[in-house]
Each structure stands twice: as C-alpha cells, then as structure tokens.
N, C-alpha and C positions, 0 to 999 in steps of 0.2 A: 728864327734861327733854322737854317736848313739842316736836315738830318737824313741819314739813309733810312730805307724802309725798315731796318732792324729796330729802330726806336720804338715803333708801335708793337713789335713783337716783345720788346722788353716790358712795355706797359702791360701787355697781356699776361706775361709771365708773373708780373707782380700780382695781378688779379687772382691768378691761380694760387700763388704762394700765400696770399693773405686770406684766402677763403677758409683755411683750416684754423686760424687763430680766433676767428669770430665766435666759434662755438664755446670755447673754454677760456678765452681771455677776458679777465675782469676789466681790463683797460679798454676793451672795445665798447664805445658808447656813441650816442648821437653827437654829431658835430654841428656847430653853427654853420650857416651857409657860407662856404669858402669863397663865394663870389659876390658877397654883399656889395651893394652899390657904394661908390665913393667918387672921387674926382675922376672924370673920364678923360683919358689921354688920347684915345684914338677910337673911331667908330668901327664897328665890326659885329660879328655874331659869336660871342658876346662882345660888348665894348671893352676895350682895355682900360683898366683903372690903375691908379697909383698903388693900391694895396695888392693888386695882382702882380705888378712888377716886383714889389717887395717880397711877396711870398715866393715867386719864381726864383728870385736871386738867393733868398735865404735857404730855400730847399736845395738849390744847386750847390751852394756852399757847404751845406751839411752832407749832401749825398756824396760829393767828391772830396770832402774834408779839405776844403780850400778856404783860407781866411782872406776873402776878397778885399782888395784895397778899394778906396773910393773911386779911383779911375776905372778899375775893373767893373765895379758896380754900374758906373755910368755907361760902360761899353755894353753890358747886358741890356740896360734900359734902351739904348739906341737900337740894338738888334731887335728887341720886341716891338718897338715903334715901327720899324721897317717891316717886320713880319706881319703886322696887322693890316698891311695893304694887300696881303695875299691869303685868300681863304684856306688854302692847303696848309700854309705855315701857321695860321691861327689854330687849325685843327691839331697840328703837331704840338704847339705850345700848350694848348689846353689839355692834351694828354699828359704833359709833364705836371701841370697843376692838379689834374685829377690824381696822378700818382702821389703827389704831396699830400692830398686829402686822405688817400687810402693809408699812407704811412701813419698819419696822425691817429688812426683808429687802433693801432697796435701798442702793446706795452714797449718800454724801452728795449728790453731784451729781444723782442720780435723784430723791432725796427733795425736793431744792430745786425741780426742775422740776415735779414732781407737785403740791407745795404751791402753787406759783405759779398753777397752773391751778385746782385745787380750792378754794383759798381764795377766789378771785374768784367761783366758782360758788356756794359755800356762803354767802358774804356776801349775794349777790343773793337767795338763797332766804330767809335770815334776815330781811333788811330787808322782804321781802314778807309775812313771817309775823307776825301780830299777837299771838301768844302772849306773855305777859309775860316768860317765861324767855328767849325768843328776842330780844325787844327789850332785855332787860337785857344780854345778851351783845353786841348791836350797840352799845349805849351804852358798854360797857367797851372794845370795840374802838376806837370813835371817840376815846375819851379817850386811848388808848394810841398813836394815830396822828395826833397833832396836827400841823398844817402847820409846817414850818420855813422855808418860803419861799412867798410868794404866787405864784399863776400859774394856768393852766388846763391841767391840774389843779394844785392846790397840791402842793408837794414835801413828802414825809414821810420820816422816818428809814427806814421800811420800803422805800420806793422806792430810797433810797440803798443799802440793804443788797442789794436784788435786783440793782441795777445793778452793784455790786461783784462779787457772786458770779457773775453772768453774764459779766462781763469776764474774770475769772480763769479760768472754765471755757473760754471761747471761745479764749483764747490759751494755755491750759495753763500758767499762771503761778501761783505761790503767792500767796494773798490775805494779804499782810503788812499790819501796822497802818499803816506809811507809805503803802502803796498805797491803803488804805481812806481814810486822812485826805486824801490828795491828790485822790482822786476825789470825795470829799464836798465839798471846797472848790470843785472844778471845777463840780459840779452846782449849788451855791449861786450861783455866778457866772452859770452858764448860765440859771438861772431868771429872771434879769433881762433876758434877751435872747430874744424870741419865737422867732427862727430856731434858736437853740441849744437852747431848750426843746423845740421840735418835733423836732429831730434826736435828742435824748436819749430822748424818748418813743418814737421809732421803734425804738430799741435795746430799751427795756422791752417794747414790743409784740412785737418779734421774739422775745424770750425767751418771752413768753406763747404765741406761735404755735408755737414749738418744743415747748413743754410739751404741746401738743395734737396733735403729729404722730401719725399713725395707727400707725406702726411704732415709736413710742417711742424708747428710747435708741439703738438701732442706727441709726435714721434721723437723729437729732441728731448722732451721731458722724460719720456720712457727710457731712452738710451742713457740719459744722465742718471736716472734712478738705479740703473743696473751697474754702471761703471763706477759711480762715485764711491760707494762703500769700499770696494776693492782698492781703489786708488788711495783713499785715506788710510786704509790698513797698511798698504805697502809704504806709504810716506811716513807713517808713524813708526814703522820698524827701521826706517833709514836714518838712524840717529846721527850719522856722520855728515848728513847733507843739510846745511843750514837753511837752504831755500825750501826744502821739503818741510823742515820743522817749523819754519815761519808760516807756511800755508796751513799746517796742522793746527798751530796755535790760533790762527785766524778762524779756522773751521770750528774749533772747540768753542771759541768765544761767541760765534754766531749760532751755535747749536747747543746751548747749555741745557743740562737736564732739568726738568721741572718735577721729576720724581725719581728717587734713587731706586736702583734695581739692577738685575742682570738679565737683559740690558736695561739701562735707564730709559725713562720716557723723555722725549723732547717735544717742544711745542710744534715743531714741524710735523712730527708724526701725529700728534693730536689734531692739528688743523687738517691734515690729509684725511684722517678718519672722518672728521666732520663733513668735509666736502664729498667724500665717497658716500657717506651715510645719506646726505641730503639728495645727492644725485640719484642713487638707486631708489630711494623712497619716492622721489618725484616721478621717476620713470615707471615705477610699478603701480602708479595710480593712487598712492596714499595721499592724505591731505598735504598740500604743498608746504614745503619747509625750505627756506633759503639759508645758505651757510653764511649768515651775517656775522659780523664781529662778535656781537652779543652771544649768538649761538655757539660760536667757536670757543668763547670764554667759558660757557657752560660745559661744553664737552671737556675742555682742558681741566676744569675744576673737578668734574666727575671722575675723570681718569686719574688725576693726581690723588684724589681722596681715596680711591680704591686700589691703587697700583700695588701696594704691598700685599694685598689679599689675593692677587692673581697668581696662579702657578707659573713656573718659568716658561712653559710653552705659550701661555696666553700673553705674557709680557713680550715674548719674542714676536708673536703674531702682530701685536700692536706696534712694536718698534719698526716693523717692516711696512707700515702703512703707507709711507710715501711711495715705495715701489709698487705696492698693490694698487693705489689710486692711479699712478701713472700708467700701469698696465691696463686697468679698466678703461681709462680714457682712450688709450691708443687702440685697444681692441674694439671699442665701441665705434670709433671713427672709421677704422679699417674694415670692420666686420659687416657681414650681412645680417638679416633679421634672425636667422637661426643662431648665429654666434652671439648676438645680443641677448637672445632668450637664455642662452647658457650663462651669460654673465648675471642676469637677473636671478636665475635659478640658484646660482652659487651664493648670492648675497641677500636676496629678499627674505629668507627665513630669519636672518639676523636683524635686518633693518626694519622689516615690517611684518612681524609674526602675526598670523591670523587671529590667534587667541592670546591676548595679554595674560601673562602669568599672574598678575596682580589685578583682580577684578575691581577692587576698591579704587586703585589708582586709575584704571581705565574709566570708571564711572566719573571720577573727579575731572579727568581730562575732558570727557564729553560735556560735563557741566561747564567747564571753563570755556569751551568752544561756544556753547549756547549763550553764556553771558556776554562773551565777546561780540557775537553776532547781534545780540539784543541791544547792546549799548551803541551799535552803529546806526540804529534806527532813530528817527525823529521822536524825541520824548513825548511830544504832543499827540502822537498817534497811538500811544500805548494805553492799554487798559490797566486798571488796578490789579486785575487777576494776573496779567502778564508780568507786571512789576513784582507781585508776590512770588511767582514762580522763579523769576530771576534771583530774587533775594534768597530763596531756599537753595538754589543752585550755589550761590556764593557761600552760604553757610556750610553746605556739604564740602566744598573745596577747602574752606578754612579748617574744618574738622580733619580732613585727610592730611593736610599739611602738619597739623599738630600730632597726628598719629605717627607720621614718619619721624618727627621729633628732632632732626638735626638742626643746627643753628640757622642755616640758610632757609630751611622750610619753616621755621618758626617766624622768621622775618616775613616770609611770604604769607603765612597765615594771618599776620597782623594786617597786611595790605588787603587781603581778601575780606577780613572782618570789617574793614573800613568801607569796602565796596558794598558789602551786605547792609551796613548801616544806612548808606545812602539810598539803597533800594527800598529798605523797610520804612524809610521816612515818609514815603508817599510821593504821589506824582508831582505835586507842586515843588517840593524840596528837590526831587530828582531832576526836574527840568533845569534848575539852577546849577546843579552839580554835574550835569551830563558830560561836559567836555573833560572834566577831571576824571570821571569814572571811565570814559572811553580810553584814555591814555593808560590808566592803570590796568584795565582789563586786557588790553592788547599785549602789554608787557608780560603780564602773568600767564596769558595763554601760551606765549612763547616758552615760558618757564616749564609749563606742563609738557610741551613737546620734548623738552630736555629730560624730564622725568621718565618719559617713555624710552628715551635714548639710553638712560642709565641701565634699564633692564636689559637692553641689547648688549651692554658691555659684558654680561655674564654668559653670553652664548658663544659657541665655538666659531672662531674666525678662520676662514680659508687661509691656507698657508701657501707660500711660494714654492714652486719646484726648485731644485738646486740651481738650475740655470736662470731662474728669475723670469722665465718667459711664459709661465702659465700658473694657474692656481690649482691647489689640491683641496678637495672637500670630500665628504662622505656621501655618495661614492665619488671617486676621483673624476674630475672634469678637465678635459683638455680643450683648448681653443684652436 
C-alpha cells in the first residue's frame, strides 16, 4: 500500500509517544513474537504470512474505527500481496505492523489517547496523498463515519465514543452501557445548541491536547489528579443539572469510602500511597518492595484500621495521595537528578527511616528476611546448626507477633510457629517440608514489610501547595 513519506514520521511519533508509558504502565509487558511463522503468502524480507494480513487488517480497522466488510478485508489482503513485490512497500507495511505491536504494550487508556492523536495526523496525510490506495481508505473511513447530527463540525459516532472514553478516564468511572447511552443522547441534544456544541468540542479538543502531552501518560495522570477534584466539587454543587448529577453518582459509586472521616479514605488514595511508598523505597536503595495486590491490601487494611486515630491534617494528607503520587511520577520523569533528589529528600524520611522506632519489630523483620533467604536454599546443603538458627529466628518472629497482639498478628504468629516446628524437627523432616516452608516464609516476609509500613503511617506526610503543583515539607521544598 503506497503511502506518503509522512507515514514513517507518524510511526516515529508513536515511538516517542509510547516511550513515556513504559516506565509507569503496569500494562506494559513482553509480547509474543508478533511475526511468528505461519502460512506464507508471499516471499520477502520478512515473508508475508496469513497472520500478518489479519493483524494488519484488524489494527487498521481499530486505528481508524472502521468495521471492515469482508470485501474490504479482501481488498487490503490484495494490496498487501501486491506490496510484497516491492521492498520499499514491504518496509512501509512492516512499519504499520510494528506500530500495532507497540500499541499492544500500552494500557487501554494509553492506546485510546495515542489513537486519538495519530488517527487525526494519519487522516490528514492520507487525504493529501493522491495514491489510489490512500484515497480508497479515506473513502472507506468517510463512509464509516457518517454524521449523526448536523453542526460545525457534524457529530459522528466516533466523536461520541471518544467523548465517552475521555469522560470515563477523567473521572475514573466504569464506562457502562447506560452511561454511554445517556451521554450519546446528551450530545445529540447539545448539537442542536451552538453554545453546548462549542462546550462539548472543547472537551474533545482537550482530549486531543492531552494525547499530545510531551511527557505522555504521566503528565496526563498528573493533570487529571489536579482538575478532577475541582470538577467533581462543581458538578456536585450543580444540583439542577441531571447530567452532572449522573456523573457525580457514578464517581461516588466508583470511589466508595473504606474508612469514614473528614475527609474519608478511599481505596484509590490507599493504593496511591502504596505505589508511592514502594517507588520511593526502591529508588532510595531500601530492600526492594513491589506494590503487589497483596501489599496494597495490607496498606489498605492498616490505613482503615488506624484512620479514626489520625488528626484531621493527617487524614487530609492521605486523602490527597492520588495527587501526590501523580505529582511525584510527573516530576520524576520530567526532572533532572537534582530535582529527583529533592523528591527523595521529601519522602525518604517517611518511607525508609534510618532508625526504626520499634527495635523489636525491626529485629523481627530482619529475622523474617533471614528465614526467607534460608528457605530458598537446597535443604540438603544445610547444616544442623544453620537449621537451629533459622528455627530460633522463627521463634523470635512468632513472639513478636504475639507481643503486638491484634487479630491479624495472632494469625501470623500461628503460621510462624508452624515454620519454627518444621525447622526444629531436624534436617530429614525439613527436607520433606521445604516447599511448604518456602511458600509460607515468603508470604510472611511480605507481611513484615507491611509492618514497617504501618510505622510510617504515623509520620508527617508532605502536603500539596494550594495549586497542587508542588509539595510542602519541613523545611518547604519546591520543585
């Protein structure tokens, strides 16, 4: 399929756009080889296969939001077979397939933003390209995006889809069918009123602007964290606007409090604290700790259990954690080494204090780490003395759990006592039980990381400045 030279510029823009979500996107992961061998349709470098045709067609359909008919799919297949006779066209088509593989690395939200940007750019290039294949694709696109309401510009189903996905992302609410139907009806009505049309177009243009942010997803998340609370506050006060109230209801349902207070604690704030805590801890050289679901659950439990004990300023600081974490990520990506050191200086005393306040807890945690490391070794290589030392460590941890005395710690104490019994039973018995002991010790060592975290909850948390663009600590730090 012949294309203008701008196509490769578009692919390069994608590479730049996607380079920012890899650092912080949990969806970014290794992909299977996108060009795995199957039925070869045409020789070349690489050979064209049936699966490549399918991926090329499906990605084009998604990218341009075109529900290709079977004849249209056959047309693309024929174009690719023709292209594979020309090395330069193979190179162009492979760029498109590489783009598809790059898109697959992003989360759905990231893919939607990048498509929003690159679709507009590619369409502009295609409309300017007089090649018959390009003009055919433009005609198919226009046919698939017929206006559903007259206006300047006309409203299309694609615009409705973009508006819906952006609204769901902006307010972190599920994109349910009732919400999509309600907003579609709203947009159809708005397109009869020039002022409402203009307002809705500002939202769509805002989405496009966000898609083109220099720092990609981390900058979008930061901006969202700043504007979302104010938008919800204003919509909550707009009692006479049913659309606003519908969005507020959806927002409240998606952000239920997990602990009552002023303000209450939400799971979103708790999870943001977990991710921020683990990020700063790992960057500052402390023993590595991933923000797994289990660790997030531990943080949420600890915060919920202690929420009523926190003074109002502490509750407020934790309730702003989504904004704080978004700010830290954005400043980390955007900043130089000196700015990153300021971030660590602000948070490291909270996340990784040099001297734990509770020496018994610290000793128990060190013992848990030793037992965990011990149980990863081949049991056949251990001496009886090493086995005894590990058993004594397990006993120490169990006693510490019983000292703290809450229900969860007592359950953990029982598990550690079972580990200790396995270790005290001697080498022959331990060899049989090693796999079971490894699993328990690893889980409990994660629990002790959480116990260290609980002590951090009592420390002063940096607060946001009124504009939400920096953190205040003692002394005040500006980025």
